[in-house]
Structures are given as C-alpha cells and as structure tokens.
N, C-alpha and C positions, 0 to 999 in steps of 0.2 A: 366275852369277846373284847378285843382291844379296840382302840380308836380306829374309826373307818378312814380310808383314803379319800380325801376330799378332792373332787375333780371339777374343773371348769372346762366346758366344751366350747370351742370357737370354730364356727363354720357358717358360711353364708347361705347354705341350704337348710331350709326349715325341716325338710325330711331327714337329712343327716343328723341335725341337732336332736330331733325327736328319737331317731333310732339309737344314737349313741347314749342319750339320756336313759332310755329304756334298758339298753344292754348293761350300762354301769349300775343302775339302781336295782337290777335283778341280783347282783352279787352281794352277799352278806357283809363283805369287808370293804365296800366302797360306796360312795354317794356322790351323785352329780349335784353340786351346790349352785351351779349357774350355767347358762348357755347363752353365748353372745353371737350376734350375726356378723360382726366385723371387729377388727382389732381395736378401734376406738372405744366401742362399747366394752370390749374385753378388758381394756386397760383399767377402766373404772371398777369393773367387777373384780379383777385380780387384786387391785389395791384394797378394796373393801373386804373381800372374802378370804384372801391369803390361802389359795388352794395348795394342795400337796403336788398335784400333777395337772398339766394342761394338755388337752388334745387340740391340735392346731391345723386347720386347713391351709393349703398353700395359696390358692388363687381366690382373693376376696376383694370386695370393693373398698375404696377409700385408702387402704394400705394393704399390700400383699403380705402373706404370711412370713416371707423371708425377711422383709424389712422389720416387721413387728418382732420376729424372733431375735434379730440382731439387737434391737433396742432393749428387749426384755432381758437378754443375757448380759448386757452391759450394766443395766440398772437394777434388776431384781432377778437374779438367776433362779430359775424354777425348772424342775424336770418337765420336759415337753415330749410328747409323742406326736409326730407329724402324721396327718391323714393325707396320703399322697395319691395322685392319679397314676395308673399303670400305663404311662406313655413315655416316649423318649424324653420329652421335655420334663415330665413329672419326675423321671429318674434323675435327670441332671439337677433339678431344683432340690430334690431330696438329698443328694450328695452335698449340696451347699448348706442345707439345713443341719446336717450332721456335723459339718465343719464348724458351724456357728455354735454348736453345743446341744442340739436336740439329742435326746437319749436314744430314740428309736423311731420307727415309722411303721405304718400299716398302709398297704396298697389297696385302696378301695376299688371295687369293680366298676367298669365303665358302663356295663349294662346290667339290668336286673338289680338295681341298687339296693332295694329293700331286702330281697332274699339273699343277695350277696353279703350285705353287712351282717345279717343274722348268722350266716355261715362263718363269718369272721369273728363272731362274738368272743369265743374262747381266746383267740389270738389277741384281740384288742384288750381284753381284761388282763391277760397274762402280761402284756407289755406295760400296762398301767401299773401293775404290781411291781414289776421290775423297776420302772421309772421312779416309783415312790422310794425305792431303796438306793437309787443311784446318787453318786457324788456329781454335782454340777458346779462348775466354776464360773466366776465372772469373766465375761469376754473382754479381753483387753486388745485394742487395736495395736499392731506392732508399730513401734516408732520408726519413721522413715530414716533410712541410712543416707550417706552422702550420695550425690547424684551419680546414677549408673551402678550403684551397689545395692545389695539385698537389704531389706529392712533389718533394723537392729533386732537381735534375738532369733533371726532365721537360722536354720541349720547351716553350718559351714559346708562349702562344697567339698565332698569327701575325696581324698586322694586315692589313687589307684593302689591296689594290693600289690601288683607287680607280677602276678602270675595267674593264669587261668586254670582252674581245677575242674575237670569234667567228672571227677569222682565225688567231690564234696556236694552235699545237698543240704539246704537250710529249709526247715519246715515250720510254718507259722500257723497257729490256730487262734481264732478270736470270735467273739459274739458281740453282745451289747457294748457299745463304745469302741468297737474294734476298728471301724473304718479310719478314725483319726489316729488310733494307736498304731495301726499298720503304716499309715502315712508317716508318722513320726519315726518309725524304724527305717523304712525304705529310703526316705529322703536323706538319711545319714549314711547310706551305703554307696560304694563307688560303682562305676560302670563295669568293672571287671570282677564284680562279686560272684562267688559261686551261685549256681542256679537256686532259686527260691520257689517253693511250692506253698500255696496259701489256701486255707479254707476259712472264709468269713461267713457266718450264718447270714444268708441274704436270699430273698425270693427271686424267681425268674424275672428278668426284665430290668434288674438294677445293677447286676455285676458288670455289664458292658460299660455303663457310665462310670462305675467305680474304677475299673481298670483304666479307662481313658483318662480320667482325672489324675490318677497316680502316674500314668505314663508321661503326662505333661509336667509333672513335678520332680520326677526322679532321674538320676543318671542312668539307671538300668532301664531296659525295655520292660514295660509291664503290660500284660495282656491276659485275656481270658484263655484258659487252657482249652485246647482242641484235642479230641480223641485221636490217638496215634501219633501226635507230633513229638519230635525229639525234644527233650529237656536240655537246654543249653545254658552255659555260664553267661552271666551278664543279663539274664532274663528272670523275671518273676511271673509266675503263672497262677492265676486266681481261679478257683473252682467256680464254674458257671452256676448261677442260682438254679435250684430245682434239679440238680444232678448230683451224682456221687463222683468224686475225683480221687483216683488212686495213682500211685506211681508203679510203673511196670518196667520190664526190661525187654530190649530187642538186641540180642547179641551183647556188645559191650556198652550199649547206650541205654540211658534212662528214657522212658517214653511216658506220655500222659495217657491215662485210661479214664475216659469220661463216659459214664453210662447212666442208665435209668434205674439204678439199684434202689431198693426199699429204704425208707428213712431209718436212720440209726440214732438212738437216743432222741428220737422225735425230729431229727434234723436231716435235711437234704439240701445242701451238702452237709456232711458230718465231719468234724475234726477227727473223730475216732477212726473213720475209714481211711483218711489220708495218713494219719500217724501210724496206723498198723501197717500200711503198705511201706512206709519209709523204714520202719523197724525191720521188716522182712527183706526189703530190697537193698537198703543202704547200710544199715547197721552202724559200725564204728565210723563211717565216713559222714554221718549226719550230725547236724546241730538242730535242736528243737527249741521253739519259742512259743510259750503259752501267754496270751494276752488277755485283757479284760473280757468278761462275759459271765452270764448267769448259767448255773447248772454245772454238770460234770462232764460234758462231752469232751472226749479226748484225753482225760486225765489218766485213765488206765492204759491207753495206748502210748502216751508219753512215757509212762513207766516202762512199757515194753521197749520203746526206743532206747531208754537209758540202759536197760538190761542187755540190749544188743550192742551197746558201746557208744551210743550217742551222748553228746554233751548238751545239757538243756538249761535254758534260761526261762525264768518265770517272772512275770510282772508283779511288783509288790503291791500291797493293799492300798497304800496312800495314793498311788498314781492311777489306780483302776477306777473306771466309772462304776463297775460292779465286780466285786472280788469273789466271784463264784467259781469259775473254771480254774483260775490260778490257785485258789484255796484248795480245791480238790486235787489239783496236780501236786501241790506240796504235801497234802495228806497221803497221797499214794507213793510218796518217796521218789517222785519223778524229777525233782529240781536239783541241778548242780549249783545254780546261783539264783537268788531272788533279788531282783534289782528294780530301781525306779525306771519307768519307761524310757526316759531320756538317756539312761546309761546302757541300755541293752545293746544298741548298735555298736557303741564304742567297745564294749567288752567283747562282743563277737569279733570285731575287726582286730582287736589286740590278740585274741586267741588265734585267729587265722594267720595273722602276720608273724606271730612268734613261732609258729610251727607246732604249738602245743596240741593242735588237732591231730597232727600226724603221730604224736607220741602217745596220745590217748591217756594223758595224765588227768586225774581229778584234781582240780584246784582247791 
C-alpha cells in the first residue's frame, strides 16, 4: 500500500468529529491525524501536522469556517472539503467557500445526524480522495481598480456578438472545481450569447444558490432549468440538483426536459444525459465545453456531439482542479481544442463571431 491520505477534521460538534474520524479511519488508504473543535485549534494542528486534506465545518465559534478558509488559502493552500448544512444559508455559504478555493463539499443531514453521516460515508471518503489529488492555488485578493471600475484582473465586460441565434446551443459539463470554472467562462460571455445548457454535479438544494450567484455576476440571465420551458438566447440554464436535464424539441424551439431519471455514471444530474440529448437534438449547431472534474461522465457523449458535427472545447490539465473528465474526453477523441480555462470563452466568441460555426470547419 502507498502512503495514506492524512486528514484533519475541523468541526465544533464532538459528535461530528467522532463520526468523521471513524468514517475516515475505516478506510485503508486514509487516516484522521487530528480533530479540532474550532479554527484557532485547527490552525496549530495544521501547522504541526501538515495534512493532505482538511474537512471544515462552516459555523463554528471564535472564527467561522469561511473566514478561516480564506486565511488558509492565502497563507497555506490545502485541499478542503466543506461540511455544509442543507439550508438556504448553508447553500449560499457553500458557494462562497468554493469561490475561496474549497475543492468540494458534503451536505450533512439536519436530522438523524449519526445515521445520516453513516449513510454519507462513501460520499465523504470519495470526496476526500478526490481532494487529495486536486490542484489548489494560493488565494490572491484582486487589486482594487480606479474608483468606479472593476478590480484589476477581473474579466473585461464582454461586447455583444451582434446577432441572436436561436439555433446555436452551447453545452457545458463540469464536476469537482466546476463552479468556479463555469463562472470563469460565463462572466466572459455577452448578454446576447447563444443559449447555454449546463450540468454541474451538485446535490439538491445547492443549484438554486449557484444559479443566483452566477446571475448576479454575468451579462447573461442564469437560472435553474424548469421542465418544459423554452431555451432562449441570452440565457444559461443549470441542471437542478438531484434531477436529470435533457434538451428536447417543441416544434422549432428547444425546450428543457427536467425529470427524475435514474443516475447515470453514478450522477444525477449527469453530463452524459445532457450531452447525448444535445448530440441528438442540436448536432452541428452545438458547441461543447468540458471542464474540470473527476471521472468520465460525459466523455463518450461529448464524442457523440462531435460526431454529430459539434465543435468542442476541453479544459487543459494545468488549469483544472481535477483533470479527470477532460482527460477522458480527450481520450475519447471528443476535443477539437484543448485550452486553458481563461481562453475558452474567447475562443468560443471568436468562432461564433467569425461564422466558422456556420461553416463547420475543424480548426
């Protein structure tokens, strides 16, 4: 056996600390090397023990988890899995944690904590394993711009494409690290961008906050997809957590199909489900984007999109938090271009603006 993944647990609940320690220590490839009841105790523990992964509660005494996470990612970047409460506030705070650099999160149950955490054991340990492989970066506060202007380094306000296309569809799939990758792409796209359909692996209760956060940052309208609604240019539609999201047709219009379909590749929502529907319904009028994530969900279907005439962009390894789904998409021959995250939106806009999408030329 190789070296074990060394984990520090940070939670103000003695019960949660005990449960997480037991869950972690049952796994042959990981070890809980410390459990702290607040961030100040955790700070010393992390300094002395140098863990591979930290599990971090949000609401704790003396310093909340978000403040602690921000300091940690500025001073000592370490993979973090947040332990979040499944509430509206918990979801909003979790989105902030992912923005600050947390790799992923687990939504702990509000009732039946002991039995609920036991049921989540496989999910918790899977996410710890993924976090141990993740690339985390030092958090750098953006330099303030001149008064009344955006901070230095913020995406430039995207200019309009100049035409609305009701035929073109952009499909995005992502998993671990995807919330920030999706933000990076969408904030660089203009208000009149063709419609975008998105599957980000996320449980029920969190995609509402995710969509609301993006809607406040983007020129496009960003919302959760609703079953039967028309897919419109200038809008981005996010698969609701715990559902399957497909693209359908009603006459000449694209419509959202949101249902309670079975998990695919263990995921609900699944990128595979969305991309297969785009291949079937949109074909050569589609562009596909595969972003950071663990596993192979969507790789085969992205190849189906390409075979149907789609032009596809895949995030490169250096800019991924986890290079699993993009690697598999490349291995399946699904990529037309492999690009750093910050270049994907620009490449897409250049293609849309040049008319290359209408000519269906491979670059």
